[in-house]
N, C-alpha and C positions, 0 to 999 in steps of 0.2 A: 187166784191172786186177786187182791183188791184193786179198785181203780186207782187209788193214790199211788200203790206200789207200781202198777203198770206204767203210769206217768213218769215216776221217778226213773225207772229203768230206761224208758225211751229218751229222757233228758240226757242221762249219762251217755248213751250211745252217740247222741248228736255231738256232745262235747268231744269225744274221742275222735270221730270223723273229721270234724273241723280242724283239730290240732294236726292230724295226718296230712290233710290237704294243704295247709299252711306250710309244713315243713317241706313238702314236695315242691311248691312253687319257689320257695327260697332257694332250694338247691339247683333249680333250673336256671334261675337268673344268675347265680354265681358262676356257673358253668359257662354261659354265654359270655359273661364278661371276660372271663379268662381266655376264651378262644379268640375274642376280638383283639385283645392285647398282642396275642401271639401272631396273629396275621398281619397286623399293621405295622408292627416294629420294624420289620426287615425293609418295608418300603422307604423309610427314611435314611437308610444307610446303603442300600444296594446301589452299586455303580461299578462297572468294570470297563476296560478299554474296549471290549467288544460290544458294550451295550450302546445306549444313547449318548450322544455328545451335545454340547451346548447348541442352542438355536443359532441359525445364521445371523450374523451381525447386520444391522440394517441402519441406514441414515434417517434422518427426519426431514421430510420434504419442505416443512415450513421454517427449517432452521436457516439462519443466515449462512450464505456461501462460505466455504472453508478455503483458505489458500495454503500454499506451500509453508512448510515449517521453515523459518528462516535460518540461514547458515550460522548466524550468531546465537542462536536459541541456547539457552542456559538449561542444563538438565539437572535434576535432583535425584537422589537415591531414595526409593521407597522400600521400606522393610516391612514385610508382613509376617509377623512371628506366628500368627495362627495358620496361615497358609504355608509357612516354611520356605519362604523364597524371598529375594530382593531383586528390584529392577529399576533402572533409571527411567524417568518420564520428563516431558518438558514442564519447566517451571511455569505456574500460572494456569495449567490446565485443571479443570474441575475433576475431583475425585469423588466417586460414589461407590458405596459398599464397603464391606470389610471381609475378612477371612476368606471364604471359599470363592467369592466372586467379587472382583474389583474392576471398575470402569474408570478410564481417564478419558476426558473428552474436552475438545475446543471446536465448538460448532459441530461440523460433521466430520471432523478428524476424530476418530474413535479407537481407544485401545481397550481390550477386555481380557482379563486373566481369570480363568476358572480352574480351581485346583480340587482334586478329589481322589479317593483310592483308585487305583488301576493297575493291571498287570503290565508285563513288559510289552512295548508297542511293537506292532508289525505292520508293514503295509497292507496286508490283507484285512486286518481288523479295522484299520482306518478307513479302507474303502467300504467296508461294510457299514460303518457310521455314517459316512457321506451318502451313502445310496438312501438312507432315511432322513435326510436333512432337507426339510422343506424350504423353499425360497432361495436355495443356493445353486448357482450354475458353476460346476467346477472347471476351471480353465486348466490346471495342470496339477500333477502330484498324485499320491504321495511320493515326495522325493526325499530320500535319506540324506540328512546333514549332520554336521557335529556343532553343538552349542554348549559352551562351557564344558568341553571336554567329553560330553556325553552324547550318545546317539540319539538323533531326534528326527522328525519328518517335517516337511513343509508342503503345504497345499495352497493353491491360490484359487479363490472363487469370487463370484460377483453375486450381488443381491440388489434388489430394487425396493425402494421406500414405498409406503402408500402414497396414493396421489395427493398433491397439495390441495388443501381446501380452497386455495385462492386461484391458483393457475391450472390445477389438474395435472401438472408434471410430476414425474417421479425421479428420484435421484438414484443413480447407479453408484454402488459402493464397491470398490475393489479391495479385497481383504486377502492378506497374507496370514494364513493360519499355521501355527507351529504346535506340534505335539512333542511334549518332553516328558520323560518319566525318571523316577528316581526313587529307590527304596520303598517300592509299593505305592508310590503316589504318582499321579498323572496331572500335568498342566496343560491346559489348552489356551494358548495365547492368540487373540485375534487382533491384527492391526489394520484397521480400515480407513480408506481415504476415498473421497468422491472421484470418480472418473475424470481424468484431465489434470488432476493435482499430483505434484511429484513430491512424495515424502520418503523416497527410497533410502536416502542416507540417514535420515533421522530415525526411520524405523529400523534400519540395520543396526544402528547404535543401541537401541532399546532392547532388541531381542539378543544381541550379543552380551548385553550387561545383565542378563538373567542368570541368577545363582540360586541353587538350592541351598537351604541352611540347615 
């Protein structure tokens, strides 16, 4: 075989090998991308009543002191179409968040509602959640109660704020936590008030006004 023909055959072989290598790398990249999508998607939706619960509600040490909610306080109805519930809250309180997580606040009087998918609640599953809740000191519960005609549970816990940047003092928050479930959904309602402040009547009105929609 002449030298030009040998050179031509060698060049053809190199072209074929390059094409095969390119095809192999493309296939591997596509496979990795598909696997990544499959493993990350469930993480955005997985949540059950026996899994993790919202973090402990905490006050802000540098916030102005909160007082009792006055007896003549006006309450307005909050309707959360995306969350599938309604509840009354004090007029004039600041609202933060939408849909799955909503917070109502007046200084260190704080109410938070978190809604997500969940199985039928039990005292055992709630204890399991609370055991892994950092920053919370459980005082009582879970105690079964009835809210809006449905079986629910109440827990009372306390939490401490981070130290104040000015005084170094920490604010203790006393929180009534309610677990409510309905048609495959779970609502966890935290009603927090600084220790020494009396919001019992106002918070009772709020939780008893909770309605699934």
